[in-house]
N, C-alpha and C positions, 0 to 999 in steps of 0.2 A: 520501432517499429518490431523489426523480425526480432532484434535479439531482444524482448519482452514477452511476444507471440511465442518464439526459440525460449524460455525462460519456461514458460508460463507451461509449456508440453513437457515440460523434463520436471516440471515439479509434479504434477499430476503423477509423476509413473516410480519417484525418487521419497525416498525418506519417512517414509509412513513413523510414522511416535510408533519404539514397542519399548517395552522396560530398560532392554539394553541400549537400544538405539540413542533413550532421550539422553543418556549419562553420555555424553559426546558429543552434544549437538551444541553450539553457541548457546547462551540465556539469550532471550529476548530483550530488544529494550522501543521507549516509548518513542511517540508521535515527540514527547515535551524533549529526550533525550537530541533525537534526529533534528529537529528545530536549532537547539544552541551548537551541536559541536558538526557545524558546515563550515568552511573556509567563513562564512560570514560572523562565526563567536556567537555569543561570546566565552564558550569554552571549548577546551583541546579540539585541535580539528581533529573526524574520527576517520583514517581514509575507505573506509569500506562508498562513500560517500562518491569517492573516487570512479566504484563501479557503474552511478547511474551519472553523478552530474547535474552536482547543484544548479548549473546554470541549462544544463539539456531543457528543451525546451515539453513540455508536459505534455504530451498528444494532440499537437498541431495546436493548443488553445493561444498558441500567443505569451502564454505566461510560463516560465519555467518550473521544475519539480523545490527550487524552496517558495519560489511564491506562491506556484499552489499553495504547500502546507503553513505556510504562516498565514496564509488569507480563514478569519474567520467564516469559520459556516453557517451565516450570520442571516434571522430569523428560519434556521432549520432546514437551511443549502444540504439536502440529499448527496449532492456530489459534490460539493466541499466534505464534506461529514464520510461518506467512501471513500473521496482523495487523500486523506488526509492518515487517513488508514492502511490503501495500497500501497500510499510512498513509502508509512514506516515499514511493512510487511516485505516489500520491493527491501530498503535496504537491509532490514532485519537475517532475509532466504539471505543475497549478498554476505551476511557475516557469517551465515552456516548457521542458522538456524533451522530446528526439522521442523515438521508442523505430518497433521490428520487429512487428510482424506478431504476432512472436510473445511480444510483451512485453502488447502489446494483447491478444490472447490469454489470456495468464494470470489477465493483471490485473480479465479478463471473468467468466474461470473462477470464479475466487478471492471475487470484490465476490458468485459466486454461492455459494461458501458460508460465505462471512464471516455472509450474509443470511439461511444456510437456520435455520427457527428449532430446529431441533433442535440444531445445536450453539451458538447464537444462546445457545439456553438454558444449553448445559452449558457455555460458556465454554471446550471443547473440542472432538476427533472424536476417536471412539475411534481405538486402535492395532489393526489388524490390518485395519481398515479398508480399501475402496478407492478414500476421499473422504480419507483420513488421508494416503495414498501422493503421491497429488496436490498436497492440499496443497502437502507437503514439497519438490516436485519447483513447486509454481506457487514458490514459496518462491524455491529459489533460483536463477528466473530471476529473481523479483525483484525477490532481490539483489545478483544478475549485471548486472543493470539497473542500480540507484539504487549502485553501485560500480562504474558507464560501462564494465563489459564487453560493454556491448551499443549 
């Protein structure tokens, strides 16, 4: 957890996308890529996973990063919708992808929602809540980042 919080603080302060920086940064990869390029396959292993660890527990939820990433966000479950994009963004950042301030903000605010003990326990963010709307907004920004649109 401390490593992720430190990463979040460092991300805010670094690598704002500018035309010269964009050329030196790695290309982002989608959550679909990260789902299939873990130690669980079926595609070849991407060593970026070693920075996070597929079997590392995700925010004290009792589930691993890989389990959360591969759990469907059924019925619009905002926790999983955000978690999928946040995990992919984490792996992309570990892989050297640069991001804008908007992405940094969404990443850090997403961290706070995912680490909220109430939502973590339920593995959902209730429909109709302001936090659910924010989670979907942050997931949308991170999805665009993971798909190379930011």
